[in-house]
C-alpha positions as a LaTeX table, in Angstrom:
\begin{tabular}{lrrr}
\hline
Residue & $x$ (\AA) & $y$ (\AA) & $z$ (\AA) \\
\hline
Met1 & $-56.94$ & $-11.06$ & 21.61 \\
Glu2 & $-54.93$ & $-7.89$ & 22.15 \\
Ala3 & $-51.37$ & $-6.58$ & 22.27 \\
Val4 & $-49.92$ & $-3.44$ & 23.84 \\
Thr5 & $-46.85$ & $-1.61$ & 22.55 \\
Val6 & $-45.49$ & 1.11 & 24.84 \\
Cys7 & $-43.21$ & 3.72 & 23.25 \\
Pro8 & $-41.13$ & 6.42 & 24.96 \\
Asp9 & $-42.88$ & 9.34 & 23.27 \\
Leu10 & $-45.34$ & 10.37 & 20.55 \\
Asp11 & $-42.72$ & 10.37 & 17.80 \\
Ala12 & $-41.60$ & 6.82 & 18.62 \\
Leu13 & $-45.26$ & 5.76 & 18.81 \\
Gly14 & $-45.95$ & 7.06 & 15.31 \\
Lys15 & $-42.88$ & 5.34 & 13.92 \\
Ala16 & $-43.73$ & 2.00 & 15.55 \\
Ala17 & $-47.37$ & 2.16 & 14.44 \\
Ala18 & $-46.25$ & 2.93 & 10.89 \\
Gly19 & $-44.14$ & $-0.24$ & 10.89 \\
Phe20 & $-47.16$ & $-2.21$ & 12.11 \\
Phe21 & $-49.30$ & $-0.72$ & 9.32 \\
Ala22 & $-46.67$ & $-1.60$ & 6.71 \\
Arg23 & $-46.42$ & $-5.22$ & 7.85 \\
Leu24 & $-50.20$ & $-5.68$ & 7.76 \\
Ala25 & $-50.45$ & $-3.99$ & 4.36 \\
Asp26 & $-47.86$ & $-6.32$ & 2.87 \\
Glu27 & $-49.54$ & $-9.37$ & 4.42 \\
Tyr28 & $-53.07$ & $-8.55$ & 3.22 \\
Val29 & $-52.13$ & $-7.32$ & $-0.26$ \\
Thr30 & $-50.01$ & $-10.45$ & $-0.76$ \\
Lys31 & $-52.81$ & $-12.78$ & 0.40 \\
Lys32 & $-55.94$ & $-10.99$ & $-0.81$ \\
Gly33 & $-54.80$ & $-8.43$ & $-3.35$ \\
Arg34 & $-56.02$ & $-5.52$ & $-1.23$ \\
Phe35 & $-55.85$ & $-4.01$ & 2.26 \\
Thr36 & $-58.98$ & $-2.17$ & 3.47 \\
Val37 & $-58.37$ & 0.52 & 6.08 \\
Ala38 & $-60.47$ & 3.06 & 7.98 \\
Leu39 & $-58.32$ & 6.08 & 8.85 \\
Ser40 & $-58.67$ & 8.34 & 11.87 \\
Gly41 & $-58.32$ & 12.05 & 12.47 \\
Gly42 & $-56.44$ & 13.55 & 15.42 \\
Gly43 & $-52.91$ & 14.45 & 16.43 \\
Thr44 & $-51.65$ & 10.97 & 17.29 \\
Pro45 & $-52.73$ & 9.38 & 13.98 \\
Ser46 & $-51.16$ & 12.38 & 12.24 \\
Thr47 & $-47.76$ & 11.23 & 13.51 \\
Leu48 & $-48.43$ & 7.76 & 12.08 \\
Tyr49 & $-49.26$ & 9.29 & 8.69 \\
His50 & $-46.05$ & 11.33 & 8.79 \\
Tyr51 & $-43.93$ & 8.19 & 9.05 \\
Leu52 & $-45.94$ & 6.31 & 6.44 \\
Ser53 & $-45.23$ & 9.13 & 3.99 \\
Arg54 & $-41.45$ & 9.04 & 4.49 \\
Pro55 & $-38.74$ & 6.64 & 3.33 \\
Pro56 & $-38.20$ & 3.81 & 3.81 \\
Leu57 & $-41.87$ & 2.87 & 4.36 \\
Ser58 & $-43.24$ & 5.16 & 1.67 \\
Gly59 & $-41.35$ & 3.17 & $-0.92$ \\
Glu60 & $-42.06$ & $-0.27$ & 0.51 \\
Ile61 & $-45.81$ & $-0.24$ & 1.14 \\
Pro62 & $-47.94$ & $-1.67$ & $-1.73$ \\
Trp63 & $-50.03$ & 1.48 & $-2.10$ \\
Gly64 & $-51.78$ & 0.26 & $-5.23$ \\
Gly65 & $-53.62$ & $-2.39$ & $-3.20$ \\
Ile66 & $-54.66$ & $-0.17$ & $-0.29$ \\
Ile67 & $-58.33$ & 0.89 & $-0.04$ \\
Leu68 & $-58.94$ & 3.85 & 2.28 \\
Phe69 & $-62.04$ & 4.94 & 4.16 \\
Trp70 & $-62.46$ & 7.10 & 7.26 \\
Gly71 & $-63.87$ & 6.26 & 10.69 \\
Asp72 & $-65.49$ & 9.65 & 11.11 \\
Glu73 & $-65.66$ & 13.14 & 9.69 \\
Arg74 & $-66.63$ & 16.65 & 10.65 \\
Cys75 & $-69.30$ & 18.39 & 8.61 \\
Val76 & $-66.85$ & 20.71 & 6.84 \\
Pro77 & $-65.42$ & 20.92 & 3.29 \\
Pro78 & $-62.37$ & 18.74 & 2.56 \\
Asp79 & $-60.06$ & 21.78 & 2.46 \\
His80 & $-61.22$ & 23.00 & 5.91 \\
Pro81 & $-58.58$ & 22.88 & 8.70 \\
Asp82 & $-60.89$ & 20.62 & 10.75 \\
Ser83 & $-61.39$ & 18.02 & 8.01 \\
Asn84 & $-60.11$ & 14.54 & 8.86 \\
Phe85 & $-59.73$ & 13.86 & 5.15 \\
Gly86 & $-57.83$ & 17.11 & 4.71 \\
Met87 & $-55.37$ & 16.22 & 7.46 \\
Ala88 & $-54.73$ & 12.75 & 6.05 \\
Asn89 & $-54.42$ & 14.17 & 2.55 \\
Glu90 & $-51.85$ & 16.75 & 3.64 \\
Arg91 & $-49.82$ & 14.40 & 5.83 \\
Leu92 & $-50.02$ & 11.24 & 3.73 \\
Leu93 & $-52.13$ & 10.91 & 0.61 \\
Ser94 & $-50.54$ & 13.77 & $-1.32$ \\
Lys95 & $-47.12$ & 12.17 & $-0.79$ \\
Val96 & $-47.70$ & 8.51 & $-1.67$ \\
Pro97 & $-49.06$ & 6.77 & $-4.81$ \\
Val98 & $-52.46$ & 5.61 & $-3.56$ \\
Pro99 & $-54.73$ & 5.45 & $-6.64$ \\
Ser100 & $-57.45$ & 8.09 & $-6.42$ \\
Glu101 & $-60.09$ & 5.43 & $-7.11$ \\
Asn102 & $-59.00$ & 3.67 & $-3.88$ \\
Ile103 & $-59.74$ & 6.71 & $-1.68$ \\
Phe104 & $-63.27$ & 6.89 & $-0.27$ \\
Ala105 & $-63.73$ & 10.05 & 1.77 \\
Phe106 & $-67.07$ & 10.99 & 3.33 \\
Pro107 & $-69.22$ & 12.77 & 0.69 \\
Met108 & $-69.11$ & 16.25 & 2.22 \\
Lys109 & $-70.64$ & 17.83 & $-0.90$ \\
Ile110 & $-73.94$ & 16.41 & 0.38 \\
Ala111 & $-75.30$ & 19.15 & 2.62 \\
Asp112 & $-77.64$ & 17.01 & 4.71 \\
Pro113 & $-75.58$ & 15.01 & 7.24 \\
Gln114 & $-77.96$ & 12.04 & 7.38 \\
Ala115 & $-78.06$ & 11.83 & 3.60 \\
Ala116 & $-74.25$ & 11.92 & 3.59 \\
Ala117 & $-74.17$ & 9.09 & 6.14 \\
Leu118 & $-76.52$ & 6.97 & 4.03 \\
Ala119 & $-74.45$ & 7.65 & 0.92 \\
Tyr120 & $-71.26$ & 6.61 & 2.70 \\
Glu121 & $-72.88$ & 3.40 & 3.92 \\
Lys122 & $-73.81$ & 2.63 & 0.29 \\
Thr123 & $-70.22$ & 3.32 & $-0.77$ \\
Ile124 & $-69.00$ & 0.81 & 1.81 \\
Met125 & $-71.60$ & $-1.69$ & 0.66 \\
Asp126 & $-70.55$ & $-1.29$ & $-2.99$ \\
Cys127 & $-66.85$ & $-1.66$ & $-2.18$ \\
Phe128 & $-67.17$ & $-4.75$ & 0.02 \\
Asp129 & $-70.19$ & $-6.32$ & $-1.73$ \\
Pro130 & $-71.11$ & $-8.45$ & 1.30 \\
Asp131 & $-73.51$ & $-11.35$ & 1.22 \\
Glu132 & $-77.06$ & $-10.68$ & 2.38 \\
Asp133 & $-77.16$ & $-9.87$ & 6.12 \\
Glu134 & $-73.34$ & $-9.90$ & 6.24 \\
Ile135 & $-71.50$ & $-6.89$ & 7.69 \\
Pro136 & $-68.27$ & $-5.81$ & 5.94 \\
Ser137 & $-65.00$ & $-6.50$ & 7.74 \\
Phe138 & $-62.24$ & $-3.90$ & 7.43 \\
Asp139 & $-58.74$ & $-5.33$ & 7.55 \\
Leu140 & $-57.64$ & $-2.45$ & 9.79 \\
Met141 & $-59.57$ & 0.14 & 11.77 \\
Ile142 & $-57.34$ & 2.97 & 13.07 \\
Leu143 & $-58.78$ & 4.76 & 16.09 \\
Gly144 & $-57.71$ & 7.66 & 18.25 \\
Leu145 & $-58.86$ & 8.27 & 21.80 \\
Gly146 & $-60.29$ & 11.43 & 23.36 \\
Thr147 & $-59.89$ & 12.55 & 26.96 \\
Asp148 & $-63.59$ & 11.75 & 27.53 \\
Gly149 & $-63.11$ & 8.23 & 26.18 \\
His150 & $-64.65$ & 8.91 & 22.77 \\
Thr151 & $-63.31$ & 7.28 & 19.64 \\
Ala152 & $-64.16$ & 8.13 & 16.03 \\
Ser153 & $-67.17$ & 10.41 & 16.67 \\
Leu154 & $-68.77$ & 8.13 & 19.24 \\
Phe155 & $-69.04$ & 10.58 & 22.13 \\
Pro156 & $-70.48$ & 9.87 & 25.59 \\
Gly157 & $-74.24$ & 10.26 & 25.74 \\
Thr158 & $-74.80$ & 10.47 & 21.99 \\
Pro159 & $-77.43$ & 8.52 & 20.00 \\
Ala160 & $-74.90$ & 6.57 & 17.91 \\
Leu161 & $-73.82$ & 4.59 & 20.99 \\
Lys162 & $-77.15$ & 2.74 & 20.91 \\
Glu163 & $-77.21$ & 2.05 & 17.18 \\
Glu164 & $-77.57$ & $-1.66$ & 16.39 \\
Thr165 & $-78.06$ & $-1.81$ & 12.62 \\
Ala166 & $-76.80$ & 1.22 & 10.66 \\
Trp167 & $-73.09$ & 1.22 & 9.77 \\
Val168 & $-72.79$ & 5.01 & 9.43 \\
Leu169 & $-74.67$ & 7.74 & 11.29 \\
Ala170 & $-74.95$ & 11.50 & 11.51 \\
Asn171 & $-74.36$ & 11.76 & 15.26 \\
Pro172 & $-75.40$ & 14.97 & 17.08 \\
Val173 & $-72.79$ & 15.82 & 19.74 \\
Glu174 & $-74.53$ & 18.16 & 22.15 \\
Lys175 & $-71.44$ & 19.33 & 24.02 \\
Leu176 & $-69.84$ & 20.44 & 20.74 \\
Gly177 & $-73.06$ & 21.82 & 19.29 \\
Lys178 & $-72.26$ & 19.95 & 16.09 \\
Ile179 & $-73.20$ & 16.89 & 14.06 \\
Arg180 & $-70.42$ & 14.43 & 13.28 \\
Leu181 & $-70.47$ & 11.60 & 10.74 \\
Thr182 & $-69.22$ & 8.35 & 12.22 \\
Leu183 & $-68.98$ & 4.63 & 11.72 \\
Thr184 & $-70.87$ & 2.68 & 14.39 \\
Tyr185 & $-70.15$ & $-0.30$ & 16.63 \\
Pro186 & $-71.92$ & $-2.87$ & 14.37 \\
Leu187 & $-69.42$ & $-2.09$ & 11.58 \\
Met188 & $-66.35$ & $-1.29$ & 13.67 \\
Asn189 & $-66.57$ & $-4.49$ & 15.67 \\
Gln190 & $-66.38$ & $-6.63$ & 12.53 \\
Ala191 & $-62.85$ & $-5.36$ & 11.79 \\
Lys192 & $-60.07$ & $-7.93$ & 11.68 \\
Asn193 & $-57.59$ & $-5.59$ & 13.36 \\
Ile194 & $-58.35$ & $-2.55$ & 15.52 \\
Leu195 & $-55.47$ & $-0.19$ & 16.23 \\
Phe196 & $-55.84$ & 2.26 & 19.11 \\
Leu197 & $-53.34$ & 5.13 & 19.23 \\
Ala198 & $-53.04$ & 7.18 & 22.42 \\
Ala199 & $-50.51$ & 9.60 & 23.88 \\
Gly200 & $-50.49$ & 11.75 & 27.01 \\
Lys201 & $-51.01$ & 11.24 & 30.72 \\
Glu202 & $-54.66$ & 12.32 & 30.51 \\
Lys203 & $-55.32$ & 9.13 & 28.51 \\
Ala204 & $-53.78$ & 6.86 & 31.18 \\
Pro205 & $-56.99$ & 6.08 & 33.14 \\
Ile206 & $-58.87$ & 5.41 & 29.91 \\
Ile207 & $-56.20$ & 3.02 & 28.65 \\
Lys208 & $-56.25$ & 1.21 & 31.99 \\
Thr209 & $-60.03$ & 0.78 & 31.70 \\
Leu210 & $-59.87$ & $-0.38$ & 28.07 \\
Leu211 & $-57.44$ & $-3.11$ & 29.10 \\
Ser212 & $-59.40$ & $-4.24$ & 32.15 \\
Pro213 & $-61.95$ & $-7.10$ & 32.32 \\
Glu214 & $-64.60$ & $-4.59$ & 33.44 \\
Arg215 & $-64.26$ & $-2.40$ & 30.36 \\
Leu216 & $-67.66$ & $-3.28$ & 28.87 \\
Asn217 & $-69.33$ & $-1.74$ & 31.91 \\
Ser218 & $-67.36$ & 1.47 & 31.44 \\
Pro219 & $-68.93$ & 4.80 & 30.38 \\
Tyr220 & $-66.13$ & 5.33 & 27.86 \\
Pro221 & $-67.45$ & 4.80 & 24.31 \\
Ala222 & $-64.08$ & 3.37 & 23.21 \\
Ala223 & $-64.59$ & 0.50 & 25.67 \\
Gln224 & $-67.41$ & $-0.86$ & 23.51 \\
Val225 & $-65.10$ & $-1.33$ & 20.54 \\
Ala226 & $-64.71$ & $-5.06$ & 20.91 \\
Pro227 & $-64.04$ & $-6.95$ & 17.67 \\
Val228 & $-66.21$ & $-10.02$ & 17.26 \\
Arg229 & $-63.44$ & $-12.12$ & 15.71 \\
Gly230 & $-60.59$ & $-9.66$ & 15.33 \\
Gln231 & $-57.78$ & $-8.34$ & 17.51 \\
Arg232 & $-57.16$ & $-5.09$ & 19.36 \\
Tyr233 & $-53.72$ & $-3.48$ & 19.26 \\
Phe234 & $-52.67$ & $-0.54$ & 21.44 \\
Phe235 & $-49.75$ & 1.72 & 20.56 \\
Ile236 & $-49.32$ & 4.15 & 23.45 \\
Asp237 & $-46.60$ & 6.36 & 24.88 \\
Asp238 & $-45.10$ & 6.11 & 28.37 \\
Ala239 & $-47.42$ & 8.79 & 29.71 \\
Ala240 & $-50.57$ & 6.99 & 28.49 \\
Ala241 & $-49.22$ & 3.77 & 30.05 \\
Asp242 & $-48.74$ & 5.45 & 33.42 \\
Ala243 & $-51.67$ & 3.69 & 35.12 \\
Leu244 & $-50.75$ & 0.21 & 33.88 \\
Ser245 & $-48.96$ & $-2.19$ & 36.17 \\
\hline
\end{tabular}
């Protein structure tokens, strides 16, 4: 199941997505006592975080019950300008009362990327405590969308696209000449709610593909994000919706 919300511009998109986040947070904390979320880096999610950090939502969201992870991270210190954690911390976490023990950033003090990926997978395991052979299910997975169709750090042609068992990988991205830490399809596709955020005309053909029946045959990595039992939600601006009928 999926739903598409089209907004006039990036600012309206961020505001609408923040309202969606707040409603889910209230629902899950009320029912389960907690709301598990994987955050995203990028400019469009940054606008979402801006609105979450401002009244009225900042005072209405049950922050004490929100558990935060990240969908991917660059191999940089948390205070580096490229850090996904750093961006979320500046735009959101430093402004709202999320308990520090509820914030699970990638362990960037571990120098070896694969060791960091394994450590993060263990952190997820410890937090969710799944039954044997069960894969954890995030309540909400927030995802951005690149102009090449990548999401999180699942880039075209990279090894992580073929991963079938590990939940977290150190993924070498040849075109960037860098290694990125990322969640993988086996974990992402167990999420109860997947929220794609996209703005700009260059995203229009990708959005059209992601909403088409042929998407699973697409070369775009984001097209393989297909929740097993959950729902996909798209919050996009008018420009990103340009190719939709």
